[in-house]
C-alpha positions as CSV (number, residue, x, y, z in Angstrom):
1,M,-2.6,9.7,-33.9
2,K,-3.6,13.1,-32.7
3,F,-5.5,14.1,-29.5
4,T,-5.9,17.0,-27.2
5,V,-6.3,16.9,-23.4
6,E,-5.9,19.2,-20.4
7,R,-2.5,18.8,-18.8
8,D,-3.9,18.3,-15.3
9,Q,-6.1,15.5,-16.5
10,I,-3.3,13.4,-17.9
11,I,-0.4,14.1,-15.6
12,R,-1.9,12.2,-12.7
13,E,-2.2,9.0,-14.8
14,I,1.3,9.3,-16.2
15,Q,2.6,9.8,-12.6
16,V,1.0,6.5,-11.6
17,A,2.4,4.8,-14.7
18,Q,5.9,6.0,-13.9
19,E,5.6,4.6,-10.3
20,I,4.9,1.1,-11.8
21,I,7.5,1.1,-14.5
22,S,10.7,-0.7,-13.8
23,S,13.5,1.8,-14.3
24,R,16.2,-0.9,-14.2
25,S,14.6,-3.2,-16.7
26,N,16.7,-4.5,-19.6
27,M,13.6,-4.4,-21.8
28,S,13.4,-0.8,-23.1
29,I,9.7,-1.1,-23.9
30,L,9.0,-1.5,-20.2
31,S,10.3,2.0,-19.6
32,N,7.5,3.2,-22.0
33,V,3.9,4.0,-21.3
34,L,1.3,2.9,-23.9
35,L,-1.1,5.6,-25.2
36,Q,-4.1,4.6,-27.3
37,A,-6.5,7.3,-28.6
38,Q,-9.9,6.3,-29.9
39,E,-13.5,7.5,-29.7
40,S,-13.0,10.4,-27.4
41,T,-11.0,8.3,-25.0
42,L,-7.3,7.9,-24.2
43,T,-6.2,4.6,-22.7
44,V,-3.0,4.7,-20.6
45,R,-1.2,1.5,-19.8
46,A,2.0,0.6,-18.0
47,T,3.6,-2.6,-16.6
48,D,6.7,-3.9,-15.0
49,L,5.6,-7.5,-15.9
50,K,4.4,-8.0,-12.3
51,V,2.1,-5.1,-11.7
52,S,0.0,-3.7,-14.5
53,F,-2.0,-0.5,-14.7
54,E,-4.6,0.7,-17.2
55,T,-6.9,3.7,-17.1
56,T,-9.0,5.7,-19.4
57,L,-9.7,9.4,-19.6
58,P,-11.8,11.6,-21.9
59,V,-9.9,13.5,-24.6
60,T,-10.6,15.2,-27.9
61,V,-9.4,12.7,-30.6
62,T,-8.7,14.1,-34.0
63,E,-7.0,11.0,-35.4
64,P,-7.1,7.6,-33.5
65,G,-3.9,5.7,-33.0
66,I,-1.7,3.9,-30.6
67,T,2.0,4.1,-29.6
68,T,4.4,3.9,-26.7
69,V,6.8,6.6,-25.4
70,F,9.4,6.9,-22.7
71,C,7.4,7.5,-19.6
72,D,9.9,9.3,-17.5
73,K,10.6,12.0,-20.1
74,L,6.9,12.4,-20.9
75,L,6.2,13.0,-17.2
76,G,9.0,15.5,-17.0
77,I,7.6,17.4,-20.0
78,L,4.1,17.5,-18.5
79,R,5.5,18.8,-15.2
80,S,7.4,21.5,-16.9
81,V,4.5,23.2,-18.5
82,P,1.6,25.1,-16.8
83,S,-2.0,23.9,-16.8
84,G,-3.9,24.1,-20.1
85,E,-4.7,22.2,-23.2
86,I,-1.9,20.1,-24.7
87,E,-1.9,18.5,-28.2
88,F,-0.2,15.2,-28.8
89,E,0.5,14.0,-32.3
90,Q,2.3,11.2,-34.2
91,N,2.4,11.0,-37.9
92,P,1.3,7.5,-38.9
93,Q,3.9,7.6,-41.7
94,N,6.6,8.4,-39.2
95,T,5.9,5.8,-36.6
96,G,8.9,5.3,-34.3
97,E,10.4,8.6,-35.1
98,N,8.6,11.5,-33.4
99,F,5.8,11.8,-30.9
100,V,5.1,15.5,-30.7
101,I,3.9,17.2,-27.5
102,R,2.7,20.8,-28.1
103,P,1.1,23.0,-25.5
104,K,-1.6,25.1,-27.2
105,F,-0.9,28.1,-25.0
106,K,2.9,28.4,-25.7
107,K,5.0,28.4,-28.8
108,I,7.0,25.3,-27.9
109,D,7.0,21.7,-28.9
110,F,8.7,18.5,-27.7
111,K,9.5,15.4,-29.8
112,L,10.0,12.0,-28.2
113,R,11.0,8.8,-29.9
114,S,8.5,6.1,-29.7
115,I,8.3,2.3,-29.9
116,A,5.5,0.5,-31.8
117,A,2.7,-0.7,-29.5
118,D,2.8,-4.2,-30.9
119,K,6.1,-4.7,-28.9
120,F,4.3,-3.8,-25.6
121,P,3.8,-6.8,-23.3
122,E,0.3,-8.3,-23.0
123,I,-1.4,-7.5,-19.8
124,Q,-3.1,-10.2,-17.7
125,T,-6.9,-10.0,-17.8
126,Q,-9.7,-11.7,-15.9
127,A,-13.2,-12.7,-17.1
128,P,-16.0,-10.3,-15.9
129,D,-17.8,-13.1,-14.0
130,G,-14.6,-13.7,-11.9
131,Y,-15.0,-10.5,-9.9
132,F,-16.7,-9.8,-6.6
133,E,-17.6,-6.4,-5.2
134,F,-16.1,-5.0,-2.0
135,P,-16.7,-1.6,-0.3
136,Q,-13.8,0.7,-1.0
137,D,-13.7,2.1,2.5
138,Q,-13.4,-1.4,4.0
139,F,-10.7,-2.4,1.6
140,I,-8.7,0.7,2.3
141,E,-9.0,0.1,6.0
142,M,-7.8,-3.5,5.6
143,V,-4.7,-2.4,3.7
144,S,-4.0,0.4,6.1
145,Q,-4.1,-1.9,9.1
146,T,-1.7,-4.5,7.7
147,V,0.6,-3.4,4.9
148,F,3.1,-1.6,7.2
149,A,3.9,-5.0,8.9
150,V,5.1,-6.7,5.7
151,S,8.7,-8.0,5.9
152,D,11.4,-6.4,3.7
153,D,13.7,-9.4,4.1
154,E,13.9,-10.8,0.6
155,T,15.3,-14.1,1.9
156,R,11.9,-14.6,3.5
157,F,9.9,-13.8,0.4
158,F,6.8,-15.5,1.6
159,M,6.4,-12.7,4.2
160,N,7.1,-9.9,1.6
161,G,3.3,-9.5,1.0
162,V,-0.1,-9.3,2.7
163,Y,-1.9,-12.6,3.1
164,L,-5.6,-12.7,2.1
165,E,-7.9,-15.6,2.8
166,P,-11.6,-16.4,3.4
167,D,-12.1,-17.7,6.9
168,G,-15.7,-18.9,7.4
169,D,-17.9,-15.8,7.0
170,T,-14.9,-13.4,7.3
171,L,-12.4,-12.1,4.7
172,V,-9.0,-11.9,6.5
173,M,-5.9,-9.9,5.8
174,V,-2.7,-10.6,7.7
175,A,0.9,-9.3,7.5
176,T,4.0,-10.2,9.5
177,D,7.7,-9.7,9.5
178,G,8.4,-12.4,12.2
179,R,8.6,-9.9,15.0
180,R,5.1,-8.4,14.7
181,L,1.8,-9.3,13.1
182,S,-1.2,-7.2,12.0
183,Y,-4.7,-8.8,11.5
184,I,-8.0,-7.5,10.3
185,G,-11.2,-9.3,9.2
186,Q,-14.3,-8.0,7.4
187,D,-17.6,-9.6,6.6
188,M,-17.4,-11.9,3.6
189,P,-18.5,-10.0,0.4
190,E,-21.4,-11.4,-1.5
191,G,-20.6,-13.4,-4.6
192,L,-17.1,-14.3,-3.4
193,S,-16.2,-17.8,-4.3
194,D,-14.0,-19.7,-1.8
195,F,-10.3,-19.6,-2.7
196,A,-7.0,-20.7,-1.2
197,G,-5.1,-18.0,0.7
198,V,-2.9,-15.8,-1.5
199,I,0.0,-13.4,-0.8
200,I,-0.4,-10.0,-2.4
201,P,2.6,-7.7,-2.9
202,P,2.4,-4.4,-1.0
203,K,3.2,-2.4,-4.1
204,V,-0.2,-3.1,-5.7
205,L,-2.1,-2.7,-2.4
206,N,-0.6,0.7,-1.7
207,L,-1.4,1.7,-5.3
208,V,-5.1,0.7,-4.9
209,K,-5.3,2.4,-1.5
210,R,-3.9,5.7,-3.0
211,L,-6.0,5.8,-6.1
212,A,-9.3,4.6,-4.6
213,S,-11.6,7.4,-3.5
214,G,-13.0,5.4,-0.6
215,E,-16.6,5.8,-1.9
216,G,-18.7,3.1,-3.5
217,T,-17.3,-0.3,-4.3
218,L,-14.3,-1.8,-6.1
219,R,-14.4,-5.0,-8.1
220,M,-11.8,-7.6,-7.2
221,A,-10.8,-11.0,-8.6
222,V,-8.4,-13.6,-7.3
223,A,-7.0,-16.0,-9.9
224,D,-4.4,-18.8,-9.7
225,K,-1.4,-16.5,-10.0
226,H,-2.8,-13.0,-10.2
227,V,-5.1,-10.5,-8.4
228,F,-7.2,-7.9,-10.2
229,F,-8.8,-4.6,-9.1
230,D,-11.3,-2.6,-11.2
231,F,-12.6,0.7,-9.9
232,E,-13.2,4.3,-11.1
233,N,-11.8,3.7,-14.6
234,H,-8.7,2.0,-13.2
235,L,-7.8,-1.6,-13.9
236,I,-4.8,-2.8,-11.8
237,S,-3.4,-6.3,-11.7
238,S,-0.5,-8.0,-10.0
239,A,1.3,-11.3,-9.9
240,L,0.9,-13.0,-6.5
241,I,3.8,-14.0,-4.4
242,D,4.3,-17.8,-4.7
243,G,5.1,-19.2,-1.3
244,Q,3.6,-20.7,1.9
245,F,2.6,-18.0,4.3
246,P,3.3,-18.8,8.0
247,N,0.6,-20.2,10.2
248,Y,-0.4,-16.9,11.7
249,R,-3.0,-18.4,14.0
250,R,-0.3,-20.0,16.1
251,V,1.0,-16.5,17.0
252,I,-2.3,-15.1,18.2
253,P,-2.6,-15.5,22.0
254,E,-5.7,-17.4,23.2
255,T,-5.8,-15.5,26.5
256,Q,-3.7,-12.7,28.1
257,H,-4.0,-12.0,31.8
258,Y,-3.4,-8.3,32.0
259,S,-4.5,-5.2,30.1
260,V,-3.5,-1.5,30.0
261,V,-5.9,1.1,28.8
262,V,-4.3,4.4,27.6
263,D,-5.1,7.5,25.6
264,K,-3.8,7.0,22.1
265,T,-2.7,10.6,21.5
266,E,-1.0,10.9,24.9
267,M,1.0,7.7,24.3
268,T,1.9,8.7,20.7
269,E,3.2,12.0,21.8
270,A,5.2,10.5,24.6
271,L,6.8,7.9,22.3
272,K,7.7,10.7,19.9
273,R,9.6,12.6,22.6
274,V,11.2,9.6,24.3
275,S,12.3,8.1,20.9
276,L,14.5,11.2,20.3
277,L,17.2,9.4,22.3
278,V,16.8,6.1,20.6
279,E,19.5,4.8,18.3
280,K,19.8,1.8,16.0
281,S,18.4,-0.7,18.5
282,R,15.1,1.3,18.5
283,R,14.5,-0.1,22.0
284,I,12.2,1.6,24.4
285,Y,10.9,0.4,27.8
286,L,7.3,0.4,29.1
287,E,7.4,0.3,32.9
288,L,3.9,-0.5,34.2
289,S,2.7,0.1,37.7
290,S,-0.8,0.8,39.2
291,G,-2.3,3.7,37.3
292,Q,0.9,4.7,35.5
293,M,3.1,3.8,32.5
294,Q,6.6,5.2,32.3
295,I,8.0,5.2,28.7
296,R,11.8,5.2,28.8
297,S,14.7,5.2,26.4
298,E,18.3,4.6,27.5
299,E,21.4,4.8,25.3
300,S,24.7,4.7,27.1
301,E,26.5,7.1,24.7
302,I,23.6,9.6,24.5
303,G,21.5,9.7,27.6
304,I,18.1,8.8,29.1
305,A,14.6,10.0,28.4
306,R,11.6,9.2,30.6
307,E,7.9,10.3,30.5
308,D,5.1,9.2,32.8
309,I,1.5,9.0,31.5
310,P,-1.7,7.9,33.3
311,V,-3.2,4.6,32.4
312,E,-5.8,2.1,33.6
313,F,-3.8,-0.8,35.0
314,D,-4.2,-2.9,38.0
315,G,-1.6,-5.7,37.6
316,P,1.9,-6.5,38.8
317,E,4.7,-4.1,38.2
318,T,6.1,-5.0,34.8
319,T,8.8,-3.8,32.4
320,V,8.5,-4.6,28.7
321,A,11.2,-3.7,26.1
322,L,9.8,-3.1,22.6
323,N,10.9,-1.7,19.2
324,Y,9.3,1.7,19.3
325,T,8.4,1.7,15.6
326,Y,6.4,-1.4,16.3
327,L,4.2,0.6,18.6
328,V,4.1,3.8,16.6
329,D,3.0,2.1,13.4
330,P,-0.2,0.6,14.8
331,L,-1.0,3.8,16.7
332,R,-1.0,5.7,13.4
333,V,-3.7,3.5,11.9
334,I,-5.9,2.7,14.9
335,D,-9.1,4.8,14.5
336,S,-10.0,5.4,18.2
337,D,-9.1,7.8,20.9
338,T,-8.2,5.0,23.3
339,I,-6.2,1.8,23.0
340,S,-5.6,-1.3,25.2
341,I,-2.4,-3.3,25.4
342,H,-2.8,-6.9,26.6
343,F,0.0,-9.2,27.9
344,T,0.8,-12.0,30.2
345,E,4.5,-11.8,30.8
346,A,7.3,-9.4,29.9
347,N,8.9,-11.8,27.5
348,K,5.8,-12.8,25.6
349,A,3.8,-11.2,22.9
350,I,1.7,-8.1,23.6
351,T,-1.5,-7.4,21.6
352,I,-2.8,-3.9,20.8
353,Y,-6.5,-3.3,20.3
354,S,-8.6,-0.2,19.7
355,E,-11.1,0.6,22.4
356,P,-13.9,-0.2,21.8
357,R,-12.6,-3.1,19.9
358,E,-12.8,-3.3,16.2
359,R,-12.1,-6.2,13.8
360,Y,-8.4,-5.7,13.9
361,F,-5.4,-6.0,16.3
362,H,-1.6,-5.8,16.3
363,I,0.7,-8.3,17.9
364,V,4.3,-7.3,18.9
365,M,7.1,-9.5,20.2
366,P,9.1,-7.9,23.0
367,M,12.9,-7.3,22.8
368,Q,15.4,-8.5,25.3
369,I,15.6,-6.3,28.4
370,Q,19.2,-4.9,28.9
């Protein structure tokens, strides 16, 4: 095998491959990235047996071939050399011994040991007719509005992913960690066959979100135990989380009696300042009165911070205690200058909407007032 490619073209794909590879795997082959050169194209493939990644890029192929090399060291080599053409070569008579990396603009070469490609795990595939198309910008928005609310408690594995399900003429994404919930719906894509709700790991969703350009469409398929994404020369698949997602509809309030309308930037900046005196509890207080919200933090061993901001509110004086990160996270992704916070009582869930309302919202459970 022998091929030449610009360093800047290949390094991005090797970086993605390294993110996927399991560094603690007992299978040494899983620490490797597969490289296959043929017909002016290089295929790059990586997997940790749950998430798989494959991409193609144009290269100059002198001799076709296929091998696998230790991804972490390959990435380190690519990062160490400046931009320019790099030649990769492996003697077919010397398979498993030396994979040579030779920058054409410097008198230096690197030799990595390789493992034969036939030992590389098979990657799950999906038949072409199993895909449906979905606008990239809508998919990225759905991931952005939900993925941060995923639980990291491994004992509640069924909440360690984002739930995706068709609901009438809407495709819904939901995430929750038991103390907050994020929801978004989009119009059902054409050609989407009905499927039972699935739980998608955040690792693959964040990867798709980062790699997708946001333009055009991506092709997506949901199978029995896997989900697949195909876009811009990238093919990404992931095993689904096997479990029963909580009945999120029971958490969504049917009606809430009071609402507060506030400038998003003003509230974000106030939270940033007041949270400077917040410790492990992450507790902040929202004290509401006519036309005003006071944001307060109070730590007995540190001190007190208060800031008043103007709001539109004409309800009873109310104090709500909340985990401040559960407010900051939604504010980061809401795409409007104004938000509204809806509630009924200080000890019941609040709901955060954009203003004007979009097809998403965020629910936060209050903390105990001390």
